[in-house]
N, C-alpha and C positions, 0 to 999 in steps of 0.2 A: 685585759689580763688585770686582776685584782694580787695587791699584796700584801699580807697580814703584818700590820705593823705592831698590833698590842692587841696580848686575847688575858693577860692579866694572869697567868700560868705559871709563869717564871717564881725564883725560888722565893724572890723579893723584890714584889714588883716598887714598892715604896720608894724604893733609890732613885727609879726614874723621875721622881715628881716634886716642886713644890709647891707651897700655896704663896698667893699674894691678895693681899683684903685690901680694903682700902684704907685701914689702919698707915697705910704709906703717906695718907696725905689726911689724918686728923680723923678720918672715920671711925664709924663704931659695929661697923658689919663683923661678923664672926664665921667662918668657914674653913673650908680642907677637905681633905681627899682620907678613906679607909679602902679594904679591901673586903669584900666578902666573898663566898663561893664564887672565888674567879672572876669577879667584877670590879671595876673600879666605880666606887661610890663620894661624888661629890657634893657635899651638904653643908650644912650652917643657915646661919640668919641673918638676913640683909636687912641693913638701916639706912633709910634714906635719911637721916639727918645729919648729915655729915661727911657722905660720898656713896654709899646706896652700892657697891658690889664686893664681890668675892670672884678669887678666879685660882685654876689650877694649872702648872705648865710644867712640860718634860722641861727636865735637865739637858740642857744643846747634845745633840747626835745629830748624825748623818743620815735621814729615814733617806736616800735616793729616792725623792721627788722629781728630779730632772725632766723626766719624760711621764711624770703623771697630770691626771687632768683636776683631780680634788681628790677628796678625805670621805669617806664611805665608814657611817657609824652606825650601831646597833645598842639602841637606849632606852630606858624607860625614866619618865620625868612625873611631874606632879601637877601639869599644866601650867607650869611658868613657861617663858619664855629664857632660851639661853644664847650663848655666842659659844662656833667651834672657831679659833683661827691658829693662825701660825706666825712666825716672826723669824726673822732671817739672821743668821750670822752676824755679829757686828753693829746690829741695827735694833734702837729700840723704838718702833714703830711696829704697831701690830696690824694684822689684815683678820678681818673677822666677819662672818655673818653668822644673822640669828638665825634660831630653829625653835621648832614650837614644840609641848611637849603635850599629849593628852592619855589616855586610857592605854594602856597596855604596853608590850614592845614594841618599836616603831624602830624604821631606818630612813637614812636620810644620807644623799649625797649632797657633797659641798663642792661645786665647781672653784678651784683659785680664784679663777678670773670672775667670778662673782662677789667675793670678799671687801669689804671695804677696810680701805686704810685710814688709821689713826694713829694721833699720838697724845699718850694721857688724857683720850677720851675726847679730844681735837679731832676732827677731820680733817685730811691731806687729800694731795691732790695723786692719784695713781701715773699721773703723766711723769710727775715732777720721784714719785716715791714707787718705782714697778714694782713687783712681786717677781724675783729671782727666783725660779722653784729649786733651782740644784743651792741654793744658798739658804733654804729652810732649814733650821737647828732646831725648831722648838715647836711643839703642837700645845694650841691651851683650850679650855673649856671657862666660861665666863658665865657669872649670872649678873645682869643689870639693866633691870626693866623696870627700874623705878617704883618697886613696891616692897612696900615691909612684910618681914617673917620668914620664915621657916622655909627652905629649901630642898631637895634632893633628885639627884640625877644619876639613876643607873648607868651605866653604861657597859656593854657586854665584848666590845670588840670594836678595834680600829682599823682600817683597811684604806690603802689607797689604790687610787685606779685611772 
């Protein structure tokens, strides 16, 4: 049974999202989000001289994911590799998995148990930092593919399964 988390049809979807780019560590990438035709647009330019990443994430919210296996998204990209991730309440570590983009609209299901855990880009042990699904409070998209240049990812919806 899938549950819809976001389809970006609410009156002001921008209030649910924030941007975190590599300028938090002296980087030069630029990125952010917008909404067009009821779709989330994550776009900008990465610069590997000083970081090389851009990310957006939801403001904290309880998505009721305790009994879910993962996230399911419908997206259209630009050929680059992105990351879909989650964060738990009160924790600064991230749990993420890569997904690739190609031609046209695509869908991917990403199981929570296949997400890698890291802190500020440094890998951590899943045994020492287990993901507790009932404590997930944020969903994030990130680009960190070690390439310079523009990027655009469109997201039609986010569901849990």
